[in-house]
N, C-alpha and C positions, 0 to 999 in steps of 0.2 A: 364441404365442411360436414363431417359426420356428426349425426345427432341421433338420439333415440328418445322415445317418450316413455316416461315412467308410468306406473300403475295409478298414480294420482294425477296424471295428465300434465306433466311438466316436461318440456323439452330440454334435454341436457346435451351440451356439446362436449366432444372429446377429440383429441388427436390420437392417431393410431398409425405408427410407422415402424418399419423394420420387421425382422423375422427372428424366430427362436423363442426361448422362454419368455413369457410375457412379464414385463415389469409395469405395474399400474401405479401411477403417481397421483397422490391426492394433495392439493395445495391447502394452505392454511387460511385463516379468517381474512377476508378482504382480498385474497390473492386469486389469480386466475391460473389456468393450466400453464400459461406461458412462464409462470414463475419458476418452472422446472427446466427452462430452455438450456441452462448451463449443464444439465445432466443428460440431455437428449443425445448429443453427439457421442460422448464416451460410452453410453449404454448401447447405442446402436452399433458402434464400432466393435464392441465386445460380443456382438451376436445376439442382442436382446430385441424382442418386439416391445416397443415403448408406447404405452397408452397413458395419456394425461387427461384427467377429467376436470372440466369446469363445473364446480359444485353449483347447485341452485343458488341464484343471486350472485353469481360470479362469472366474469368473462362473457362468453357468448351464450350462456345458458339462460333459461327463463327466470323471471323474478315473480313468482306467485305470492299472493298474500296469505300463504299457509305453508305448513311443512317445515317451519324454521325451528327444528329440534334435532337433537343428535340421533334419536332413534330413526327418524326419517332419513338422515344422512347415511346411516348404516344400511338402510334399505336401498337407497340410491346406489351405493357401491355394489350391493348384491345384484341389483338389476342390471348394472353395467356389465358385471362379470357374466351374468346369464345371457344378456343380449349378444355379447361377443363369444359366448360359449368357451370361456377361458378356464383352464385348469393348470396346476403347477405354477401358480402366480406368485411372484415376489411383489408384495403389496407394501408400498412406501407412502408414508404420510408425514407432513411437517405441520407442527402446531395443531390447529383444529383438524387438519387432515389426519393426524395420528389418532385423534379421538374418533373420527369417522371409522377408522380401522377397528378400534376397540368396540364401537357400537356394532359394527358388522360381525365381529367375532362373537360378541355376546348373543346376537340374534340368530346367527347362521352357522357358527362354528368355523372350522378351518379346512373343511373338506376340499375346497378349490385352491387352497394356498400351499405353497412350498416354503414360504418364509415371510417374515414381517420386519420392516425397518421403520422406526419412528425417529423423527428429527426434532429435538428440543421441545418435548411436550411432557410435562408432569402428568401422571395418570390421575392425580388428585390435586386440583388447583387451590383448594381451601386448606390453609394450615390448620392442623388439628393436633391434639396431644400425642397422637401416634404417627404424625407425618409432618416433618419440618421442611418439606421440599415443595411447598406450594408457591403461588404467586406472592411476591413480596407485599406484605401488608394486608393480604386477604384472609379474613377469618369468618367464622360462622356469624359473628356479631355484626359485621358490616357487609355481608354477602349481598343483601338486598339493594344496597345503594352504591356499592364500590365502583361499578363500571359505568355509573351515570356521570361520573366526572372523568373526562378524557385524560386529565392530568395524572390520574392514578395509573393509567396504562402506560403512557409514553414518558411520564415524569418520575419513574421509580428512582432515578439517580444511581442506578446500578448498571454494570456491564459496559460494553464498548459503545461508541457513538453509533447512532443509526446511520445506515448507508445514505449517501447522497442520491436522491431520486433520479436526477438526470444521468448520473454516471451509471447507476444500476439499469436504468432504461436502455442506455446505449449498449451495455454488455448483453442484455437479454436480446435486443434486436440483432446484434452481431452474431448471436448463437442461433438465430432463426426464429425467435419468438416475436410477438407483436408489441412487446414493450412491457414495462412494469406499470401496472394499474392498481387501483385500490377501489374495491366495491364495499367499503365500510360506510353505511348510512344508518340513520335512526331506524329504518325499516328492519335492519338485521340485528338490532340490539337484543331482541328476544332470543335469537340463536346464541349470541354470546353469553347471555345469562344462563341458558340451559347448559351450555358447554361448561361454564364455571361450576355448576352445581353437581357435575358428575364425579363419581369416584370409580375408576375402572380397575382398581387393584385386584378385585376378585376375578375379573376377566383375565388379567395377565396370569394369574395363578393357574388358569384352566386351559391355556393355549396348548395346542398339540403339534405345533410346528416351531422351528427355531425362530428366534427374534433377536434383533440387534437394536438396542436402545441408545441413541446418540444424544449428546448434550453439547450445547455451545459453552465453551469454557467461560465466556464473558457474556452470558445471556442477560438480557435486560429484565427478564421476568422472574427467574427462579434460580436457585443454586444448582450448579452443574452436578452436584451429588445425587440429584434425582435419578440420573441414569443408572448408577450402580444400585441404588435402593430399589428401583423398579425391576432391574434384572434379577435381583435377589429373590423376587417373588416367584420365579419360575426356573426350574432346572434346565429349560430349553433356551433361556435368554442370556445374552451377554451385553456388555455395555462398552461404550467408548466416549471420550470427551474430545471435541474438536478444538485444538488450541487456537486462540485468537478469534474464535467465532462468537457472534452474538446469537440472538434467537433465530434469525434466518441463516443458519449455518450453511445451508446449501448454496446460498448466494454470497455470503461473506467469505467463505473458504471453499469454493466449489471443488478445487483439485483434491483437497483432503477428504471431503465428503464422497466424491466420486471414487476415490481409492477404497474407502471403506465399503461403499455399496458394491463395487466390483469384487472385492475380496469376499464379502459375505455371500454374494450371489454364487461365486465359484465354489464355496463350501457346501452349497446345497446339492451339488452333484448333477 
Protein backbone atom coordinates (compact mmCIF):
# COMPACT_ATOMS: atom_id res chain seq x y z
CA UNK A 1 0.00 0.00 0.00
CA UNK A 2 1.98 3.07 -1.20
CA UNK A 3 2.05 6.02 1.17
CA UNK A 4 4.10 9.14 1.67
CA UNK A 5 4.43 11.57 4.55
CA UNK A 6 3.63 15.23 4.04
CA UNK A 7 5.70 18.10 5.37
CA UNK A 8 3.20 18.48 8.22
CA UNK A 9 3.66 14.82 9.18
CA UNK A 10 0.52 13.28 7.70
CA UNK A 11 0.59 9.89 5.98
CA UNK A 12 -1.33 9.92 2.69
CA UNK A 13 -2.23 6.74 0.82
CA UNK A 14 -2.45 6.54 -2.95
CA UNK A 15 -2.80 3.99 -5.74
CA UNK A 16 -0.29 4.01 -8.59
CA UNK A 17 -0.73 1.62 -11.51
CA UNK A 18 0.02 1.57 -15.23
CA UNK A 19 2.49 3.31 -17.48
CA UNK A 20 2.45 6.35 -19.73
CA UNK A 21 1.27 9.91 -19.11
CA UNK A 22 0.24 10.23 -15.46
CA UNK A 23 -3.40 10.88 -14.68
CA UNK A 24 -3.83 11.94 -11.04
CA UNK A 25 -7.37 11.55 -9.66
CA UNK A 26 -8.53 13.55 -6.62
CA UNK A 27 -11.84 12.46 -5.03
CA UNK A 28 -14.51 14.68 -3.55
CA UNK A 29 -15.60 15.37 0.01
CA UNK A 30 -16.14 12.18 1.98
CA UNK A 31 -14.96 9.96 -0.88
CA UNK A 32 -11.84 7.81 -1.07
CA UNK A 33 -9.47 7.08 -3.94
CA UNK A 34 -11.62 4.01 -4.70
CA UNK A 35 -14.38 6.36 -5.83
CA UNK A 36 -12.45 6.52 -9.15
CA UNK A 37 -12.43 2.73 -9.70
CA UNK A 38 -14.79 3.01 -12.67
CA UNK A 39 -12.16 5.16 -14.42
CA UNK A 40 -9.10 3.03 -13.61
CA UNK A 41 -9.50 0.29 -16.19
CA UNK A 42 -10.34 2.50 -19.20
CA UNK A 43 -7.51 4.92 -18.39
CA UNK A 44 -4.91 2.17 -17.99
CA UNK A 45 -6.15 0.44 -21.14
CA UNK A 46 -5.62 3.72 -23.02
CA UNK A 47 -1.99 3.79 -21.91
CA UNK A 48 -2.06 6.05 -18.85
CA UNK A 49 -0.34 5.74 -15.50
CA UNK A 50 -3.18 6.16 -13.03
CA UNK A 51 -2.58 7.66 -9.59
CA UNK A 52 -5.51 8.06 -7.16
CA UNK A 53 -5.07 9.95 -3.90
CA UNK A 54 -6.78 9.37 -0.58
CA UNK A 55 -7.04 12.92 0.72
CA UNK A 56 -6.34 13.48 4.41
CA UNK A 57 -9.33 12.25 6.42
CA UNK A 58 -10.34 9.92 3.58
CA UNK A 59 -9.82 6.26 2.80
CA UNK A 60 -6.57 4.86 4.17
CA UNK A 61 -4.90 8.22 4.80
CA UNK A 62 -4.29 9.71 8.23
CA UNK A 63 -6.88 11.79 10.08
CA UNK A 64 -4.95 14.55 11.87
CA UNK A 65 -6.65 17.22 13.99
CA UNK A 66 -5.19 19.94 11.76
CA UNK A 67 -4.79 20.93 8.11
CA UNK A 68 -8.50 20.84 7.27
CA UNK A 69 -8.40 23.71 4.78
CA UNK A 70 -8.20 24.02 1.03
CA UNK A 71 -4.73 25.59 1.01
CA UNK A 72 -3.31 22.52 2.76
CA UNK A 73 -5.17 20.31 0.28
CA UNK A 74 -3.42 22.10 -2.57
CA UNK A 75 -0.11 21.59 -0.82
CA UNK A 76 -0.88 17.88 -0.40
CA UNK A 77 -1.40 17.58 -4.16
CA UNK A 78 1.89 19.38 -4.80
CA UNK A 79 3.73 17.07 -2.42
CA UNK A 80 2.22 13.98 -4.06
CA UNK A 81 3.40 15.15 -7.50
CA UNK A 82 6.84 15.95 -6.09
CA UNK A 83 7.06 12.64 -4.20
CA UNK A 84 6.41 10.73 -7.44
CA UNK A 85 8.39 13.25 -9.52
CA UNK A 86 5.52 13.57 -11.99
CA UNK A 87 5.36 15.96 -14.92
CA UNK A 88 3.03 16.29 -17.88
CA UNK A 89 0.20 15.38 -15.51
CA UNK A 90 -3.48 15.27 -16.39
CA UNK A 91 -4.94 16.36 -13.05
CA UNK A 92 -8.57 15.35 -12.48
CA UNK A 93 -10.77 16.27 -9.53
CA UNK A 94 -14.42 15.71 -8.69
CA UNK A 95 -16.32 18.05 -6.36
CA UNK A 96 -13.96 19.11 -3.55
CA UNK A 97 -11.21 17.33 -5.47
CA UNK A 98 -11.61 19.96 -8.17
CA UNK A 99 -11.15 22.67 -5.56
CA UNK A 100 -7.94 20.93 -4.48
CA UNK A 101 -6.76 21.42 -8.05
CA UNK A 102 -7.55 25.13 -8.02
CA UNK A 103 -5.82 25.47 -4.65
CA UNK A 104 -2.78 23.71 -6.11
CA UNK A 105 -2.75 25.93 -9.21
CA UNK A 106 -3.16 29.05 -7.09
CA UNK A 107 -0.14 28.19 -4.96
CA UNK A 108 2.18 26.42 -7.39
CA UNK A 109 1.07 27.19 -10.92
CA UNK A 110 0.74 24.63 -13.69
CA UNK A 111 4.38 23.77 -14.43
CA UNK A 112 3.95 20.04 -13.73
CA UNK A 113 0.62 19.83 -15.53
CA UNK A 114 -0.45 19.06 -19.08
CA UNK A 115 -4.15 19.58 -18.44
CA UNK A 116 -6.94 19.87 -15.87
CA UNK A 117 -10.36 18.23 -15.69
CA UNK A 118 -12.95 19.16 -13.07
CA UNK A 119 -16.11 17.12 -12.52
CA UNK A 120 -19.21 18.99 -11.30
CA UNK A 121 -17.68 21.63 -9.08
CA UNK A 122 -18.63 25.28 -9.29
CA UNK A 123 -15.56 27.48 -8.70
CA UNK A 124 -17.70 29.72 -6.50
CA UNK A 125 -20.19 27.95 -4.25
CA UNK A 126 -21.81 31.08 -2.84
CA UNK A 127 -24.42 32.72 -5.05
CA UNK A 128 -23.53 36.38 -5.61
CA UNK A 129 -24.79 39.25 -7.76
CA UNK A 130 -22.19 38.34 -10.41
CA UNK A 131 -22.50 34.52 -10.08
CA UNK A 132 -25.75 32.57 -10.24
CA UNK A 133 -24.16 29.12 -10.42
CA UNK A 134 -23.44 28.39 -6.78
CA UNK A 135 -24.91 25.83 -4.39
CA UNK A 136 -28.70 26.00 -4.41
CA UNK A 137 -29.81 28.31 -1.59
CA UNK A 138 -26.32 29.31 -0.42
CA UNK A 139 -25.72 33.05 -0.05
CA UNK A 140 -23.38 35.30 1.88
CA UNK A 141 -26.23 35.87 4.36
CA UNK A 142 -26.46 32.19 5.42
CA UNK A 143 -22.93 30.98 4.67
CA UNK A 144 -22.03 30.70 8.35
CA UNK A 145 -24.83 28.28 9.22
CA UNK A 146 -25.95 26.68 5.95
CA UNK A 147 -23.92 23.46 6.15
CA UNK A 148 -24.72 22.88 9.81
CA UNK A 149 -28.04 21.44 8.61
CA UNK A 150 -27.47 18.22 6.59
CA UNK A 151 -30.89 18.67 5.02
CA UNK A 152 -29.53 21.66 3.13
CA UNK A 153 -26.95 19.42 1.48
CA UNK A 154 -28.86 16.28 0.52
CA UNK A 155 -32.32 17.80 0.57
CA UNK A 156 -32.00 20.42 -2.17
CA UNK A 157 -34.88 18.83 -4.06
CA UNK A 158 -32.96 19.24 -7.32
CA UNK A 159 -31.36 16.86 -9.76
CA UNK A 160 -31.49 13.08 -10.08
CA UNK A 161 -31.96 10.69 -7.20
CA UNK A 162 -28.81 9.84 -5.25
CA UNK A 163 -27.31 6.46 -6.21
CA UNK A 164 -28.17 3.39 -4.17
CA UNK A 165 -25.17 2.87 -1.85
CA UNK A 166 -25.22 -0.93 -2.12
CA UNK A 167 -25.40 -0.88 -5.90
CA UNK A 168 -22.60 1.69 -6.16
CA UNK A 169 -20.48 -0.29 -3.71
CA UNK A 170 -20.90 -3.42 -5.83
CA UNK A 171 -19.92 -1.61 -9.03
CA UNK A 172 -16.80 -0.12 -7.44
CA UNK A 173 -15.75 -3.52 -6.08
CA UNK A 174 -16.32 -5.14 -9.46
CA UNK A 175 -14.01 -2.52 -11.00
CA UNK A 176 -11.22 -3.34 -8.53
CA UNK A 177 -11.89 -0.86 -5.73
CA UNK A 178 -12.48 -1.53 -2.05
CA UNK A 179 -16.05 -0.28 -2.20
CA UNK A 180 -17.97 2.95 -1.76
CA UNK A 181 -17.29 4.55 1.60
CA UNK A 182 -18.04 7.86 3.23
CA UNK A 183 -15.69 9.73 5.52
CA UNK A 184 -18.01 12.62 6.30
CA UNK A 185 -17.91 13.26 10.05
CA UNK A 186 -18.29 16.35 12.24
CA UNK A 187 -14.48 16.45 12.40
CA UNK A 188 -14.39 17.36 8.71
CA UNK A 189 -17.01 20.13 8.82
CA UNK A 190 -14.32 22.86 9.07
CA UNK A 191 -12.95 21.62 5.74
CA UNK A 192 -16.39 21.81 4.15
CA UNK A 193 -16.87 25.36 5.43
CA UNK A 194 -13.47 26.45 4.13
CA UNK A 195 -14.33 24.82 0.79
CA UNK A 196 -17.62 26.72 0.59
CA UNK A 197 -15.96 30.06 1.30
CA UNK A 198 -13.58 29.90 -1.65
CA UNK A 199 -13.90 31.70 -4.97
CA UNK A 200 -11.51 30.18 -7.51
CA UNK A 201 -12.60 32.22 -10.51
CA UNK A 202 -9.46 34.36 -10.52
CA UNK A 203 -7.37 31.16 -10.51
CA UNK A 204 -9.24 29.81 -13.53
CA UNK A 205 -8.46 33.00 -15.46
CA UNK A 206 -4.71 32.47 -14.89
CA UNK A 207 -4.25 28.80 -15.78
CA UNK A 208 -1.60 28.09 -18.40
CA UNK A 209 -2.73 24.61 -19.52
CA UNK A 210 -5.93 23.36 -21.20
CA UNK A 211 -8.85 22.59 -18.93
CA UNK A 212 -12.11 20.71 -19.36
CA UNK A 213 -14.93 21.69 -17.02
CA UNK A 214 -17.59 18.99 -16.71
CA UNK A 215 -21.04 19.30 -15.16
CA UNK A 216 -23.73 16.78 -14.34
CA UNK A 217 -26.88 17.70 -16.25
CA UNK A 218 -28.94 16.72 -13.21
CA UNK A 219 -26.61 17.82 -10.42
CA UNK A 220 -28.18 17.93 -6.99
CA UNK A 221 -26.06 20.92 -5.97
CA UNK A 222 -25.94 23.59 -8.71
CA UNK A 223 -27.09 24.36 -12.24
CA UNK A 224 -25.12 22.66 -15.00
CA UNK A 225 -24.54 26.05 -16.60
CA UNK A 226 -21.68 26.55 -14.15
CA UNK A 227 -19.44 24.57 -16.52
CA UNK A 228 -19.82 26.92 -19.48
CA UNK A 229 -19.60 29.97 -17.22
CA UNK A 230 -16.36 28.65 -15.71
CA UNK A 231 -14.85 27.77 -19.08
CA UNK A 232 -15.64 31.29 -20.30
CA UNK A 233 -13.13 32.61 -17.73
CA UNK A 234 -10.15 31.18 -19.65
CA UNK A 235 -9.33 30.91 -23.35
CA UNK A 236 -7.70 27.56 -22.52
CA UNK A 237 -10.85 26.03 -21.04
CA UNK A 238 -13.76 24.14 -22.58
CA UNK A 239 -16.87 22.65 -21.02
CA UNK A 240 -19.24 19.74 -21.41
CA UNK A 241 -22.42 18.61 -19.68
CA UNK A 242 -22.87 14.90 -18.94
CA UNK A 243 -26.49 13.92 -19.78
CA UNK A 244 -28.36 12.13 -17.02
CA UNK A 245 -25.59 12.57 -14.47
CA UNK A 246 -25.93 14.03 -11.01
CA UNK A 247 -23.12 15.48 -8.90
CA UNK A 248 -21.07 12.23 -8.91
CA UNK A 249 -21.07 12.18 -12.70
CA UNK A 250 -18.07 9.84 -12.86
CA UNK A 251 -20.03 7.10 -11.08
CA UNK A 252 -23.51 8.00 -12.35
CA UNK A 253 -22.47 7.92 -16.01
CA UNK A 254 -18.94 6.47 -16.05
CA UNK A 255 -18.90 5.56 -19.74
CA UNK A 256 -19.73 9.12 -20.78
CA UNK A 257 -17.19 10.63 -18.38
CA UNK A 258 -14.51 8.15 -19.45
CA UNK A 259 -15.08 9.04 -23.10
CA UNK A 260 -14.69 12.73 -22.28
CA UNK A 261 -11.55 12.11 -20.20
CA UNK A 262 -9.93 10.01 -22.91
CA UNK A 263 -10.83 12.48 -25.66
CA UNK A 264 -9.44 15.38 -23.69
CA UNK A 265 -6.30 13.43 -22.80
CA UNK A 266 -5.72 12.58 -26.46
CA UNK A 267 -5.99 16.27 -27.37
CA UNK A 268 -3.03 17.09 -25.12
CA UNK A 269 -0.64 15.35 -27.52
